[in-house]
C-alpha positions in Angstrom: -14.5 -19.8 22.8 -13.4 -23.2 21.7 -10.3 -24.5 19.9 -9.7 -26.3 16.7 -6.7 -28.5 16.1 -5.1 -29.9 12.9 -5.4 -33.7 12.1 -1.7 -34.0 12.7 -1.9 -32.4 16.2 -4.9 -34.7 17.1 -3.0 -37.8 15.9 0.0 -36.8 18.0 -2.1 -36.2 21.1 -3.7 -39.6 20.7 -0.3 -41.5 20.9 0.2 -41.1 24.7 -3.5 -41.7 25.4 -3.3 -44.9 23.4 -0.1 -46.0 25.1 -1.7 -45.8 28.6 -5.1 -47.2 27.6 -6.1 -50.8 27.2 -6.0 -51.9 23.5 -9.2 -51.1 21.7 -10.7 -49.1 24.6 -10.3 -45.7 22.9 -12.0 -46.9 19.7 -14.8 -48.4 21.8 -15.3 -45.1 23.7 -15.4 -43.2 20.4 -17.9 -45.7 18.9 -20.1 -45.6 21.9 -20.3 -41.8 21.5 -21.0 -42.1 17.8 -23.8 -44.6 18.5 -25.3 -42.2 21.0 -25.6 -39.5 18.3 -27.0 -42.1 15.9 -29.6 -43.1 18.5 -30.7 -39.5 18.9 -30.9 -39.0 15.1 -33.0 -42.2 14.7 -35.3 -41.1 17.5 -35.8 -37.6 16.1 -36.1 -38.7 12.5 -37.6 -42.2 12.6 -39.4 -42.3 15.9 -37.1 -44.8 17.6 -34.2 -47.2 17.3 -35.7 -50.7 17.6 -36.4 -52.2 14.2 -34.9 -49.2 12.4 -32.4 -50.0 9.6 -28.8 -48.6 9.6 -26.2 -49.0 6.9 -22.5 -48.5 7.8 -20.2 -47.7 5.0 -17.0 -49.2 6.2 -13.6 -48.2 4.9 -10.1 -49.4 5.9 -8.4 -48.8 9.2 -9.5 -47.1 12.4 -12.2 -45.0 10.9 -13.9 -48.1 9.6 -13.3 -49.7 13.0 -15.2 -46.8 14.6 -18.1 -47.4 12.3 -18.1 -51.2 13.0 -18.1 -50.8 16.7 -20.8 -48.1 16.5 -22.8 -50.7 14.5 -22.3 -53.2 17.4 -23.8 -50.7 19.8 -26.8 -50.0 17.6 -27.4 -53.7 17.2 -27.5 -54.0 21.0 -30.2 -51.3 21.1 -32.4 -53.1 18.6 -31.5 -51.6 15.2 -31.0 -53.7 12.1 -27.4 -53.0 10.9 -25.9 -53.7 7.5 -22.1 -53.2 7.1 -20.9 -52.5 3.6 -17.2 -53.4 3.4 -15.5 -51.2 0.8 -12.2 -52.8 1.3 -12.9 -56.2 2.9 -9.2 -57.2 3.2 -8.5 -54.1 5.3 -11.6 -54.0 7.5 -10.8 -53.6 11.2 -10.6 -57.3 12.3 -11.9 -57.0 15.9 -14.7 -54.6 15.0 -15.8 -56.8 12.1 -15.8 -59.9 14.3 -17.8 -58.2 17.0 -20.3 -56.9 14.5 -20.8 -60.4 13.0 -21.3 -61.8 16.6 -23.9 -59.0 17.2 -26.0 -60.4 14.3 -25.4 -57.7 11.8 -25.5 -58.3 8.0 -22.2 -57.9 6.2 -22.2 -57.2 2.4 -19.4 -56.5 -0.1 -21.2 -56.0 -3.5 -22.3 -52.5 -4.5 -25.6 -53.8 -5.9 -26.7 -55.3 -2.6 -25.4 -52.2 -0.8 -27.5 -49.9 -2.9 -30.6 -51.8 -2.2 -29.9 -51.8 1.6 -29.2 -48.0 1.5 -32.5 -47.4 -0.3 -34.4 -49.0 2.6 -32.3 -47.5 5.4 -33.3 -44.9 8.0 -29.7 -43.8 8.6 -26.3 -44.2 7.0 -23.0 -44.0 8.9 -20.1 -42.6 6.9 -17.0 -44.5 8.2 -15.3 -44.5 4.8 -12.1 -42.5 5.5 -10.7 -40.7 8.5 -8.8 -37.5 9.3 -5.6 -38.6 7.6 -7.2 -39.1 4.2 -6.8 -36.8 1.3 -8.7 -36.6 -2.0 -12.2 -37.2 -3.1 -14.3 -40.4 -2.9 -13.6 -43.1 -5.4 -15.8 -45.9 -6.7 -17.7 -47.7 -5.3 -17.9 -45.3 -2.3 -19.0 -42.4 -4.5 -21.8 -44.6 -5.9 -23.1 -45.6 -2.5 -23.0 -42.0 -1.1 -24.9 -40.9 -4.2 -27.5 -43.6 -3.6 -28.0 -42.3 0.0 -28.4 -38.8 -1.4 -30.9 -39.9 -4.0 -32.9 -41.8 -1.5 -32.9 -38.9 1.0 -31.4 -41.0 3.7 -29.6 -38.9 6.4 -25.9 -39.5 6.8 -24.0 -39.3 10.1 -20.3 -38.7 9.3 -17.9 -40.5 11.7 -15.1 -37.9 12.6 -15.3 -36.1 9.2 -17.3 -36.2 6.0 -15.4 -38.5 3.7 -13.9 -36.7 0.7 -13.8 -33.3 2.3 -10.2 -32.3 3.1 -9.9 -32.5 7.0 -7.3 -29.7 7.1 -8.6 -27.1 4.6 -12.2 -28.0 4.3 -11.9 -27.9 0.5 -14.3 -30.1 -1.5 -13.3 -31.7 -4.9 -15.6 -31.5 -7.9 -18.1 -34.2 -8.3 -17.3 -37.0 -10.8 -18.2 -36.8 -14.4 -21.0 -39.4 -13.9 -22.6 -37.1 -11.3 -21.7 -39.2 -8.3 -20.4 -37.1 -5.4 -16.7 -36.8 -4.6 -17.5 -36.0 -1.0 -20.2 -36.7 1.7 -22.7 -34.1 2.6 -23.5 -35.1 6.2 -26.7 -34.4 8.0 -24.6 -34.4 11.2 -21.0 -35.2 12.1 -19.7 -36.8 15.3 -16.0 -36.2 16.0 -13.6 -37.4 18.8 -11.2 -35.7 21.1 -11.1 -32.3 19.4 -12.7 -30.4 16.6 -10.7 -30.3 13.3 -10.6 -27.5 10.7 -13.1 -29.2 8.4 -15.7 -28.8 11.1 -15.6 -25.0 11.0 -14.4 -24.4 7.4 -16.9 -26.8 5.8 -19.9 -26.5 8.0 -22.3 -27.0 5.1 -20.8 -30.4 4.5 -20.7 -31.4 8.2 -24.0 -30.2 9.5 -24.2 -29.9 13.3 -21.0 -31.3 14.9 -21.1 -33.4 18.2 -17.8 -33.7 20.1 -17.1 -36.9 22.0 -14.5 -36.6 24.8 -11.9 -39.4 24.6 -9.4 -37.8 27.0 -7.1 -35.9 24.6 -7.4 -32.5 26.3 -4.2 -32.7 28.4 -2.2 -33.8 25.4 -3.3 -31.1 23.0 -1.1 -28.1 22.3 -2.4 -24.5 22.1 -5.1 -24.4 19.5 -4.0 -23.0 16.1 -7.6 -21.9 15.4 -10.3 -20.6 17.7 -14.0 -20.0 17.3 -15.8 -17.3 19.2 -19.1 -18.1 20.9 -22.0 -15.8 21.7 -20.9 -15.3 25.3 -17.4 -14.3 24.3 -18.8 -11.7 21.9 -21.3 -10.4 24.4 -18.7 -10.0 27.1 -16.4 -8.1 24.8 -19.0 -5.8 23.2 -18.5 -2.2 24.3 -21.5 -0.6 26.0 -21.7 2.7 27.9 -21.2 2.8 31.6 -22.4 5.5 34.1 -19.3 7.6 33.5 -19.3 7.5 29.7 -20.2 10.1 27.2 -20.4 10.1 23.4 -16.6 10.7 23.1 -15.4 8.1 25.6 -17.7 5.5 24.0 -15.9 5.8 20.7 -16.2 8.2 17.7 -15.9 6.4 14.4 -15.3 8.2 11.1 -16.8 6.7 7.9 -15.3 7.5 4.5 -17.5 5.7 2.0 -20.0 6.1 -0.8 -20.1 8.2 -3.9 -22.6 9.7 -6.2 -22.9 6.3 -7.9 -23.0 4.3 -4.6 -24.6 6.5 -1.9 -26.2 3.4 -0.3 -22.8 2.1 0.8 -22.4 5.2 3.0 -25.9 4.9 4.4 -25.5 1.2 5.3 -22.1 1.7 6.8 -23.0 4.7 8.9 -26.3 3.1 10.1 -24.5 0.0 11.1 -21.9 2.0 13.1 -24.8 3.8 14.9 -26.5 0.6 15.7 -23.3 -1.0 16.9 -23.4 1.3 19.9 -20.9 3.8 18.7 -20.8 7.0 20.7 -20.7 9.2 17.6 -20.5 8.6 13.9 -18.8 11.2 11.7 -19.3 10.8 7.9 -17.1 12.3 5.2 -18.0 12.0 1.6 -20.2 13.0 -1.4 -23.2 11.1 0.0 -23.5 13.4 3.0 -27.0 14.5 2.1 -28.2 10.9 1.8 -26.6 9.9 5.1 -28.2 12.9 7.0 -31.6 12.0 5.6 -31.3 8.4 6.7 -29.4 8.9 10.0 -29.8 12.4 11.3 -27.6 11.6 14.3 -24.6 11.3 12.0 -22.3 14.4 11.8 -21.7 14.6 8.1 -19.4 16.6 5.9 -18.1 16.2 2.3 -14.3 16.0 3.0 -12.3 13.8 5.4 -10.1 16.8 6.3 -13.2 18.5 7.7 -14.6 15.5 9.6 -13.1 16.3 13.0 -11.4 14.0 15.4 -12.2 10.3 15.4 -10.9 7.3 17.3 -11.0 5.0 14.2 -11.9 5.2 10.5 -14.0 2.8 8.4 -13.0 3.5 4.8 -13.7 2.0 1.4 -17.3 0.9 0.6 -18.4 2.6 -2.6 -15.3 5.0 -2.3 -13.9 4.5 -5.8 -10.4 3.4 -6.8 -9.3 6.6 -8.6 -7.0 9.4 -7.4 -9.7 10.8 -5.1 -10.2 7.5 -3.4 -6.4 7.0 -3.0 -6.1 10.5 -1.5 -8.9 9.8 1.0 -7.3 6.5 2.1 -3.9 8.2 2.4 -5.4 10.8 4.7 -7.2 8.2 6.8 -4.1 6.1 7.2 -2.1 9.1 8.2 -4.5 10.0 11.0 -2.7 7.7 13.5 -5.9 5.9 14.6 -7.1 2.3 13.8 -8.5 1.8 10.3 -11.0 -0.6 8.8 -10.3 -0.9 5.1 -13.0 -2.6 3.0 -14.0 -2.9 -0.6 -12.4 -0.2 -2.8 -9.9 0.6 0.0 -8.6 -3.0 -0.2 -8.2 -2.7 -4.0 -6.3 0.6 -3.5 -4.0 -1.1 -0.9 -3.2 -3.7 -3.5 -2.4 -1.1 -6.1 -0.2 1.2 -4.1 2.8 0.1 -2.2 3.0 3.3 -0.2 -0.5 2.8 1.1 0.3 -0.7 2.1 3.3 0.6 4.1 1.2 3.2 5.8 -1.4 0.5 6.7 1.3 -1.5 8.5 2.1 1.5 10.7 -1.3 1.7 12.3 -3.7 -0.9 13.6 -5.4 -1.9 10.4 -8.1 -4.4 9.6 -8.8 -5.3 6.0 -11.9 -7.2 5.0 -11.6 -8.6 1.5 -13.7 -11.1 -0.4 -11.8 -13.6 -2.6 -11.4 -11.2 -5.6 -10.2 -8.3 -3.4 -7.9 -10.6 -1.6 -6.2 -11.6 -4.8 -5.6 -8.0 -5.7 -4.3 -7.3 -2.2 -1.6 -9.9 -2.3 -0.8 -9.8 -6.0 2.6 -8.1 -5.3 3.7 -10.7 -2.7 6.2 -13.4 -3.5 4.2 -16.6 -4.0 0.7 -15.0 -3.4 -1.4 -17.2 -1.1 -4.5 -18.8 -2.7 -7.6 -19.1 -0.5 -9.1 -21.7 -2.9 -6.4 -24.1 -1.7 -6.3 -23.2 2.0 -8.2 -20.3 3.4 -6.6 -20.3 6.9 -3.1 -20.5 5.4 -3.8 -17.8 2.9 -5.2 -15.3 5.5 -2.4 -16.1 8.0 0.3 -15.5 5.4 -1.2 -12.3 4.1 -1.6 -10.9 7.6 2.1 -11.7 8.4 3.4 -10.3 5.1 1.3 -7.1 5.2 1.4 -6.4 8.9 -2.4 -6.0 9.1 -5.3 -8.0 10.4 -7.1 -9.8 7.6 -10.8 -10.7 7.7 -11.3 -13.0 4.7 -14.9 -13.1 3.8 -16.6 -16.3 2.6 -18.9 -19.1 3.7 -16.5 -19.5 6.7 -15.0 -16.1 7.7 -11.3 -16.3 8.6 -9.7 -13.6 10.7 -5.9 -13.7 10.9 -3.7 -11.4 13.0 -0.1 -10.5 12.0 1.2 -12.5 15.0 -0.4 -15.7 13.7 -3.6 -15.9 15.7 -6.6 -17.1 13.7 -10.3 -17.0 14.4 -12.9 -18.8 12.2 -16.6 -18.0 12.1 -18.5 -20.9 10.4 -21.4 -19.5 8.5 -24.8 -21.2 8.6 -25.6 -20.1 5.0 -24.3 -18.1 2.0 -27.0 -15.5 2.1 -24.7 -12.8 3.4 -23.0 -12.8 -0.1 -25.3 -10.0 -1.2 -24.9 -6.4 -2.2 -24.3 -4.1 0.7 -23.8 -6.8 3.3 -20.1 -6.0 3.5 -20.9 -2.3 4.0 -22.9 -3.2 7.2 -19.9 -5.3 8.4 -17.6 -2.3 7.8 -19.7 0.0 10.0 -19.9 -2.5 12.8 -16.2 -3.3 12.8 -15.3 0.4 12.6 -17.4 1.1 15.6 -15.7 -1.6 17.6 -12.3 -0.3 16.6 -13.3 3.2 17.8 -14.4 1.8 21.1 -10.9 0.3 21.7 -11.1 -3.3 20.7 -8.0 -4.6 19.0 -8.5 -5.4 15.3 -8.4 -9.2 15.8 -11.2 -9.2 18.4 -13.1 -6.4 16.6 -13.1 -8.5 13.4 -14.3 -11.7 15.1 -17.0 -10.0 17.1 -18.3 -8.0 14.1 -18.4 -11.2 12.0 -20.4 -13.0 14.6 -23.0 -10.3 15.2 -23.2 -9.6 11.5 -24.1 -13.2 10.8 -26.6 -13.3 13.7 -28.2 -10.1 12.5 -28.7 -11.6 9.1 -30.7 -14.5 10.6 -32.7 -12.1 12.7 -33.3 -9.7 9.8 -34.5 -12.6 7.7 -36.9 -13.9 10.3 -35.8 -17.4 9.5 -32.2 -18.5 10.0 -30.5 -19.2 6.6 -33.2 -17.4 4.6 -32.4 -14.8 1.9 -32.0 -11.3 3.4 -31.1 -7.9 1.9 -28.4 -5.8 3.5 -30.9 -3.3 4.9 -32.5 -6.1 6.9 -29.1 -7.2 8.1 -28.6 -3.7 9.4 -32.1 -3.8 11.0 -31.2 -7.0 12.9 -28.1 -5.6 14.6 -29.7 -4.3 17.7 -31.4 -7.6 18.6 -28.2 -9.5 17.6 -26.2 -7.4 20.1 -28.8 -7.9 22.8 -28.7 -11.7 22.2 -24.9 -12.0 22.6 -25.1 -9.8 25.7 -27.7 -12.1 27.1 -25.5 -15.1 26.4 -22.9 -13.5 28.5 -25.3 -12.9 31.3 -25.6 -9.2 30.5 -29.3 -8.6 29.7 -29.2 -4.9 29.0 -27.3 -2.7 26.6 -25.8 -0.9 29.5 -22.4 -1.1 31.2 
């Protein structure tokens, strides 16, 4: 697991490091690391460094200074470097002087810069740093658009310019079609990862972290990201003394005559997530038995028998019958996974929200369901403005753990802890995908994982199963293939933790 810090926290941590470090040394260290990433990219994409052409888009202040010093390092390794000064009066003086001495070309006119970009093998984005807000303005937007049009890869220095470093939000492109933000092929950052690196992975590309000595000065991370080994170590598997009851019995209340597939997907996912037993209650009992004969199925939740957690909501319906089912489940005194229609019902019924706060509850809304869930709150949070803040505020106000679905999944506990799972693609936004996630998370709750960890682990394995089910990471995949990829996804995280078998 690794931490993510806000730009403000990183800037505060830099102050004592700068105070005890020779002037300019920290910038040089960062630039050396950035140049190393650029060298690798040139080697991989252009066959080497010597004679290759690099354009540095140089903004004001320290971020521009990082780019200038990185240009110095690349000149020393034989690359041809052109620095485009977007604000010549505010260019970092020492970095600019060093780059001139290194023999780089310095230009200030957009026309000349566009020509240089069209011939480049790599562009360094050193336009704005982590303190900036708002989208790119002219001429930066024009130049970034020229790199995009020419297909030149962009290495973002610290953060892709124009993308909000704190929230990862991206402004709309300009009316003339020029981009309001950089889409980087890769990003190199310094000292610590920032929220943009996990909330806007599609804009950052792969992120390389350069250590500049901030670690001892950083506070506890406000955001965390689970890695495969963390998930594998936490995943419940049976030991020699376990049986189907001790391994976790999950109840699934889902599906309807209209949406029987939701029940089939959720139950199958719960089985594949190594649940000891799956009990199903609902009108799709026949379809569930046909697809998963190991599931103990009945038509009513009152007849389902004892479970250690419930997964409720996919395809359930939002009428009186759905509300009665959710009320029964929340009154059982066991952890509850509430998804889809169950989230909508929680938003519509204050008494159900109160019951959800009394038991360990995990809710898994997408943006529309989230809006309904928080509609009755004072000043409802808006994920479009800040996904982390919105999830954190909702979890605290409702007393439940919130898994906010999206390109980057955000998990927030009522106590303020937050996990982020940066997605590699948007292909999981497909019908039935959430039903699979519900079954996996419900099984983990039944096995005894707390909602916060169950949500993070389920999101991780769900995304990996999508890649495995598709055959090619990032390719389109239907929900049934996501479900089919679960077993191999679990094996892979167990292997990452040094546990090669699905055994305790």
